Structures are given as structure tokens and as C-alpha cells.
C-alpha positions as CSV (number, residue, x, y, z in Angstrom):
1,M,-13.3,36.1,51.4
2,T,-11.5,35.7,54.6
3,M,-10.0,32.8,56.6
4,D,-9.2,32.3,60.2
5,E,-5.5,32.2,61.4
6,A,-5.4,28.4,61.7
7,D,-6.6,28.2,58.0
8,E,-4.0,30.9,56.8
9,S,-1.2,29.2,58.4
10,L,-2.4,25.9,56.7
11,L,-2.4,27.5,53.5
12,E,0.9,29.1,54.0
13,A,2.3,25.5,54.9
14,L,0.8,23.9,51.8
15,L,2.3,26.5,49.6
16,A,5.7,26.0,51.3
17,G,5.5,22.3,50.4
18,E,4.6,20.6,53.6
19,H,2.9,17.2,52.6
20,R,1.3,17.2,56.1
21,A,-0.5,20.5,55.2
22,L,-1.5,19.0,51.9
23,A,-3.1,15.9,53.6
24,R,-4.9,18.2,56.2
25,V,-6.3,20.6,53.4
26,I,-7.7,17.6,51.5
27,S,-9.1,16.1,54.5
28,K,-10.9,19.4,55.3
29,I,-12.1,19.6,51.5
30,E,-13.4,16.0,51.7
31,N,-15.2,16.4,54.9
32,R,-16.5,19.8,54.0
33,S,-15.3,21.2,57.2
34,P,-15.9,24.8,58.3
35,G,-14.0,27.4,56.2
36,Y,-13.1,24.9,53.5
37,R,-14.7,27.1,50.7
38,D,-12.6,30.2,51.8
39,L,-9.3,27.8,51.7
40,V,-10.3,26.6,48.3
41,S,-11.0,30.0,46.8
42,E,-7.4,31.0,47.8
43,L,-6.1,28.0,46.0
44,Y,-7.1,29.1,42.5
45,A,-4.3,31.7,42.6
46,H,-1.6,29.2,42.6
47,T,-3.2,26.5,40.2
48,G,-2.7,25.7,36.5
49,N,0.6,24.3,36.4
50,A,0.0,20.7,36.8
51,D,-0.9,18.0,34.2
52,V,-4.1,16.3,35.2
53,I,-4.3,12.7,33.9
54,G,-7.4,10.6,34.3
55,I,-6.9,6.7,34.4
56,T,-10.2,4.8,34.2
57,G,-11.5,1.4,32.7
58,S,-13.2,-1.6,33.7
59,P,-12.6,-3.4,37.3
60,G,-9.6,-5.8,37.0
61,A,-7.9,-3.8,34.2
62,G,-5.0,-3.3,36.3
63,K,-5.5,0.5,36.9
64,S,-3.6,0.6,40.2
65,T,-0.7,-1.3,39.0
66,L,-0.1,0.9,35.9
67,V,-0.6,4.2,38.0
68,D,2.2,2.8,40.4
69,K,4.6,2.1,37.4
70,L,3.6,5.6,35.8
71,A,4.3,7.6,39.1
72,E,7.5,5.6,39.5
73,A,8.7,6.5,35.9
74,Y,7.7,10.1,36.4
75,R,9.8,10.2,39.5
76,E,12.8,8.8,37.6
77,R,12.4,11.6,35.2
78,G,12.6,14.1,38.0
79,E,8.7,15.2,38.4
80,T,6.6,15.0,41.4
81,V,3.4,13.1,41.6
82,G,0.1,13.3,43.1
83,V,-2.2,10.5,43.1
84,I,-6.1,10.5,43.8
85,A,-7.7,7.1,43.9
86,I,-11.3,7.4,43.8
87,D,-12.8,4.4,45.8
88,P,-16.3,3.2,46.2
89,S,-18.1,4.8,49.1
90,S,-18.6,3.0,52.3
91,P,-22.4,2.7,53.0
92,F,-21.8,3.4,56.7
93,T,-19.4,6.3,56.8
94,G,-19.1,7.7,53.3
95,G,-15.5,7.4,53.5
96,A,-13.2,5.3,50.9
97,V,-13.6,1.6,51.4
98,L,-10.3,0.5,49.8
99,G,-8.0,3.1,51.9
100,D,-4.6,3.9,50.7
101,R,-3.8,1.5,47.8
102,I,-1.5,-1.4,48.9
103,R,-0.7,-1.8,45.1
104,M,1.1,1.5,45.1
105,A,4.1,-0.4,46.3
106,S,7.0,0.9,44.1
107,T,6.8,4.5,45.4
108,V,6.4,3.8,49.0
109,G,8.6,6.1,51.1
110,D,8.8,8.5,48.4
111,M,7.5,11.9,49.8
112,D,7.4,13.2,46.2
113,V,4.7,11.0,45.4
114,F,1.6,11.7,47.4
115,V,-1.2,9.2,47.6
116,R,-4.6,9.9,48.5
117,S,-7.7,7.9,48.4
118,M,-11.0,9.5,48.3
119,S,-14.6,8.3,48.4
120,A,-16.9,8.5,45.3
121,R,-19.8,9.5,47.5
122,G,-22.1,8.0,45.3
123,T,-21.5,10.5,42.5
124,L,-22.2,9.8,38.8
125,G,-18.9,8.8,37.2
126,G,-17.3,8.1,40.5
127,L,-16.2,11.6,40.9
128,S,-17.4,14.4,43.4
129,T,-16.7,18.1,43.8
130,A,-14.3,17.4,46.6
131,T,-12.2,15.4,43.9
132,A,-11.9,18.4,42.0
133,D,-11.0,20.6,44.9
134,A,-8.6,18.2,46.0
135,V,-6.9,18.4,42.4
136,K,-6.3,22.1,43.0
137,A,-4.8,21.5,46.3
138,M,-2.1,19.1,44.7
139,D,-1.7,21.7,41.9
140,A,-1.3,24.7,44.2
141,F,1.1,22.4,46.4
142,G,3.4,22.3,43.3
143,K,2.9,18.6,41.9
144,D,3.9,18.2,38.2
145,K,1.7,15.3,37.5
146,I,-1.7,14.5,39.0
147,I,-3.2,11.2,38.4
148,I,-6.9,10.5,39.2
149,E,-7.8,6.9,39.2
150,T,-11.4,6.1,39.1
151,V,-13.6,3.2,40.4
152,G,-14.0,2.0,37.0
153,A,-17.9,1.7,36.5
154,G,-18.2,1.9,32.6
155,Q,-20.0,4.6,30.7
156,N,-20.5,6.6,34.0
157,E,-16.7,7.3,34.0
158,I,-17.6,10.1,31.4
159,D,-17.6,12.4,34.3
160,I,-13.9,12.3,34.5
161,V,-13.6,14.4,31.4
162,R,-14.5,17.5,33.4
163,T,-11.7,17.1,35.9
164,A,-8.7,15.7,33.9
165,D,-6.8,17.0,31.0
166,T,-6.0,13.6,29.3
167,V,-8.1,10.7,29.9
168,A,-6.6,7.2,29.5
169,V,-8.9,4.2,29.5
170,L,-7.6,0.8,30.2
171,V,-9.2,-2.2,28.3
172,P,-8.1,-5.7,29.4
173,P,-7.5,-8.3,26.5
174,G,-10.4,-10.4,25.5
175,S,-12.8,-7.6,26.4
176,G,-14.8,-7.8,23.0
177,D,-18.2,-7.8,24.4
178,D,-17.4,-5.0,27.0
179,I,-16.0,-2.9,24.1
180,Q,-19.3,-3.2,22.2
181,T,-21.3,-2.6,25.3
182,L,-19.6,0.5,26.1
183,K,-18.6,1.6,22.7
184,A,-20.2,5.0,22.7
185,G,-19.0,5.9,26.1
186,I,-15.6,4.9,25.6
187,L,-15.0,6.8,22.2
188,E,-16.2,9.8,23.8
189,I,-14.0,10.0,26.8
190,A,-10.9,8.2,25.7
191,D,-7.8,10.4,24.8
192,I,-5.6,7.3,24.9
193,F,-6.5,3.7,24.9
194,I,-4.3,1.2,27.0
195,V,-4.3,-2.5,26.3
196,N,-2.8,-3.6,29.6
197,K,-1.8,-7.3,30.3
198,A,-0.9,-7.2,26.7
199,D,1.2,-10.6,27.3
200,R,-2.0,-12.4,27.8
201,E,-4.1,-14.3,24.9
202,G,-6.4,-12.0,23.1
203,A,-4.3,-8.8,23.5
204,D,-3.8,-8.5,19.4
205,R,-7.6,-9.0,18.9
206,T,-8.5,-6.4,21.5
207,V,-6.2,-3.9,19.8
208,Q,-7.7,-4.5,16.4
209,E,-11.2,-4.1,17.7
210,L,-10.3,-0.8,19.4
211,R,-8.6,0.4,16.3
212,E,-11.7,-0.7,14.1
213,M,-13.9,1.0,16.8
214,V,-12.0,4.4,16.4
215,H,-12.4,4.3,12.7
216,L,-16.2,3.5,13.0
217,G,-16.5,6.2,15.8
218,E,-15.1,8.7,13.6
219,E,-17.2,7.8,10.7
220,S,-20.4,8.1,12.9
221,G,-19.3,11.4,14.7
222,L,-18.9,9.6,18.0
223,A,-15.1,9.8,18.5
224,G,-13.6,12.2,20.9
225,S,-15.1,14.3,23.6
226,A,-14.6,17.3,21.7
227,G,-14.7,15.7,18.2
228,H,-11.0,16.0,17.9
229,H,-10.0,12.4,16.8
230,G,-9.0,12.1,13.3
231,V,-8.9,8.9,11.6
232,D,-6.7,10.1,8.7
233,A,-4.0,10.8,11.0
234,M,-3.9,7.2,12.3
235,D,-0.5,5.5,11.7
236,G,0.1,1.7,12.1
237,D,-0.2,2.0,15.9
238,G,-3.5,4.2,15.8
239,A,-1.4,6.9,17.5
240,G,-0.6,10.7,17.1
241,W,-1.3,14.2,16.3
242,D,-1.3,15.0,12.6
243,D,-1.3,18.6,12.1
244,V,-1.1,18.4,8.3
245,D,-3.8,17.0,6.2
246,E,-3.5,15.6,2.6
247,S,-3.8,19.1,1.1
248,G,-0.8,20.4,3.2
249,D,-3.1,22.6,5.5
250,D,-2.7,22.6,9.2
251,T,-5.6,20.7,11.0
252,D,-6.1,20.0,14.6
253,D,-6.9,16.3,14.8
254,W,-6.0,14.0,17.7
255,T,-6.1,10.3,16.8
256,T,-6.5,8.2,19.9
257,P,-3.3,6.2,20.3
258,I,-3.7,2.4,21.4
259,V,-0.6,1.7,23.7
260,E,-0.1,-1.9,24.9
261,T,1.3,-2.4,28.4
262,V,2.3,-5.0,31.1
263,A,2.0,-2.8,34.0
264,T,3.4,-5.6,36.3
265,K,6.6,-5.6,34.4
266,G,6.6,-1.8,33.6
267,T,6.5,-2.7,29.9
268,G,5.0,0.2,27.7
269,V,4.8,2.6,30.4
270,D,7.6,4.9,28.7
271,T,5.5,4.7,25.5
272,F,2.5,5.7,27.5
273,I,4.3,8.7,28.8
274,D,5.2,9.9,25.5
275,E,1.5,9.7,24.3
276,L,0.6,11.7,27.3
277,G,3.2,14.4,26.4
278,N,2.0,14.2,22.8
279,H,-1.6,14.8,24.0
280,R,-0.6,17.5,26.1
281,S,1.3,19.3,23.4
282,Y,-1.7,18.9,21.4
283,L,-4.2,20.5,23.7
284,V,-1.9,23.5,24.2
285,D,-0.9,24.0,20.6
286,S,-4.5,23.6,19.2
287,G,-6.1,25.9,21.9
288,T,-8.2,22.9,23.2
289,H,-6.7,23.2,26.6
290,A,-7.9,26.6,27.3
291,E,-11.5,25.5,26.2
292,K,-11.3,22.5,28.4
293,V,-10.3,24.9,31.5
294,R,-13.2,27.3,30.6
295,Q,-15.6,24.4,30.4
296,R,-14.3,23.0,33.6
297,Y,-14.7,26.3,35.3
298,A,-18.1,26.6,34.0
299,E,-19.2,23.4,35.2
300,E,-17.7,24.1,38.7
301,I,-19.8,27.1,38.8
302,R,-23.1,25.2,37.8
303,T,-22.2,22.6,40.5
304,L,-21.7,25.2,43.2
305,L,-24.8,27.1,42.3
306,R,-26.9,24.0,42.3
307,E,-25.5,22.8,45.9
308,D,-26.2,26.4,47.2
309,V,-29.5,27.0,45.9
310,H,-30.4,23.3,46.9
311,A,-29.4,24.2,50.5
312,L,-31.3,27.5,50.2
313,L,-34.4,25.7,49.0
314,E,-34.2,23.3,51.8
315,G,-34.5,26.3,54.4
316,E,-37.5,27.5,52.4
317,L,-39.1,24.2,52.5
318,A,-38.6,23.8,56.3
319,D,-39.9,27.3,56.7
320,S,-43.1,26.0,54.6
321,G,-43.8,23.1,56.9
322,G,-41.2,20.6,55.9
323,I,-41.1,18.5,52.9
324,D,-43.2,15.5,54.5
325,D,-45.9,18.1,55.3
326,L,-46.1,19.4,51.9
327,A,-46.1,15.9,50.4
328,E,-49.1,14.9,52.7
329,A,-50.9,18.2,51.4
330,V,-50.3,16.9,47.8
331,R,-51.6,13.3,48.9
332,Q,-54.5,14.9,50.4
333,G,-55.3,16.9,47.2
334,E,-55.1,20.3,48.8
335,T,-52.3,21.3,46.3
336,D,-49.6,19.9,43.9
337,P,-46.0,19.7,43.6
338,Y,-45.8,22.4,40.6
339,S,-47.7,25.0,42.9
340,I,-45.5,24.2,45.8
341,A,-42.3,24.7,43.8
342,T,-43.7,28.0,42.5
343,D,-44.5,29.2,46.0
344,V,-41.2,28.1,47.5
345,L,-39.2,29.7,44.5
346,A,-41.0,33.0,44.8
347,P,-38.9,34.7,47.5
348,V,-35.8,33.4,45.9
349,E,-36.7,34.7,42.6
350,A,-37.8,38.0,44.1
351,C,-34.3,38.5,45.8
352,V,-32.7,37.6,42.4
353,E,-34.6,40.1,40.7
354,N,-33.7,42.7,43.3
355,L,-30.1,42.1,43.2
356,A,-30.1,42.5,39.4
357,A,-31.9,45.7,39.7
358,D,-29.4,46.9,42.2
359,A,-26.6,45.9,39.9
360,D,-28.3,47.8,36.9
361,D,-28.6,50.8,39.0
362,S,-24.9,50.7,40.3
363,S,-23.7,50.3,36.4
364,A,-25.9,53.3,35.4
365,E,-24.0,55.5,38.1
């Protein structure tokens, strides 16, 4: 792929650590401006070093405050941070409604904490393709930790698994009914549970309910997006990676830890960071991280193919008279949707077959 001189200069500035260039690249990505694909393609060679952390949970759980304290704690440890706050889409512009988060107050003025709000654009799970591309921009820039804070729409948040290495689910105290309702979804995506606002009444009960849910989920085979949460490894806090089973053999079990925090006071944040580090070690040492990355790229390929094929087929539909005319033909009984789909796909299938044949001929030579 080739880029124009302006985009080449923009890429060079980003790789040189200029935050203004990072902001411009993310804007170009989010707006799907001309040339953004070539730009993102060049980013891949510079990615793979950042830890990508997803923070999700129900609205009001305190995600923004916790993310603020988490970023502050990482900075105190000398690490740079990028934050992507996924906001609900504006029905008028498609942009983020909330804008840059006012609750990210502790790190205001710190250029090594880059905060960007992005629109969910109605995507299932509150994540869009642009979000994954923005993560690559921050990774290529050199951010050590990239935190994605999602809208918080319950089970739809499963989509975050495709972008983040570690997913933390925030559960506010007294969420018993919500826990039961979202049981399967939470179990499948959570690598770490956070009971925030743990100084409030009902926190102990919520922790106990989560602990029981992890046990029940393991027994039913629901726990863990990759089936890697091991109940036998659970200690008193429901935490840890146990790499030795009862027989002394190595295992690859990760038990979802349950961390209690009071984000407004910063309480429990260091423990949270320790568990994030433990999960990162588990991913790398067990080989799970490599598999997650492969799955992530596979999903990106599928998504891009769907987008491109959809655009291609829209062109074919326009050449065939437009979707409205075709729909009217179906209404009049002149044809049917299946026949139309077959006719529209015919030239695309022929093109694909020709490309495959050319590839076979080239390999034979």
C-alpha cells in the first residue's frame, strides 16, 4: 500500500511520539477519512507491545472513576497510558455524546495519559472497527497500557473480548438481580471481577454471590471465554492462577479474581493492578495470549471482508436498478429475494473463481 506525503509525515510524527499526531491519526481513523486504511496498515508493524485492558460493567458502577485512578497509578509506576472511552453515539452526528470524560481529573495535564472518547456508532457491544484501529495507533505510538472503557450495556459487552487482552467487569454492591440476569454473559467475558464502591452496604453479599457464580459457572462449563477459569485454584479471595493441580501436574487454569475497590479513594487499585499483571503473565506463559491475538486478527479479517463485500454488493445492486426497484419487483411477484441475491452475487463469484484459478496457475509455474 502507498500513502501520500501528508500521511507519511503524520505516521512519522506519531512514531516519533507526538501526541498531536496521535490525535489526528485517531480522528482520521474514526472519520474513515481517505487514506486511513493505508495508514492503519503501516501501524501493524509497530504494534504488539502494549497491554490492552477492557473495563466494562453496568452504568453507574464507577468505571470512569476507576479508570482515572488506574491511569494515575500506572503513571506513578512510570508507565504511559492511553484511554479510549467508548460513548453512546449521537443520533445526529454519530459522534461521542459525552466527549472527553470530565471524571478523568487526576491525570489532567499529564501528556503521558492520552484520553480519547470515541463513538460506539451503534455497534453490538459498544465497540466499532475504529476502536480496534485506534488501539493500534496508541500501541504503535508506544503507550505501555491501553485502557478501553465501554458504554456498559450488559451482555452486549461480550464484544470487548475481541479487542482487549484482559477484561475487568465492574459490579456495584447490591447487584444481585443484575448478576443473575447477566450471569452467562459476565462469566464468559470476565477475567477479573471488580466490586467497586466496596464501602457501601451489600458489598460483602455481592462478593459472595460472584464467588458462588464462578463456582457454578465452572461446574456448568460457562466460566471463561476460553474455558480457562479453574475453580480448584480459587483461594479465599477467589483469585489467582494455579499452575499446579492436586496431582502436582502443571495446569493452565485461571481463576477469576474478585477485587474490592473504592475508586473515589483509590482503595484497592494496587491490588487490581497486581491482578492485571497476574493475568498478563498467565496469558503469555500459558500460550493463551498468542491464541487470542490470532483470533483477534481472524475477526478483523472477517470484519473487513464483510465491509468490503457489502460495499461491492451495494454497487452491484445499484447497477441492477437499486434496492428499492428490486424490492418493488418482489412485491409485484416478478421475482424473489433469493433469485435476486443469486443474480447479484453471480459476477462476484465469477471474479473470485477467476482469481483462484489465476493463483493456481501461478503456483503451478
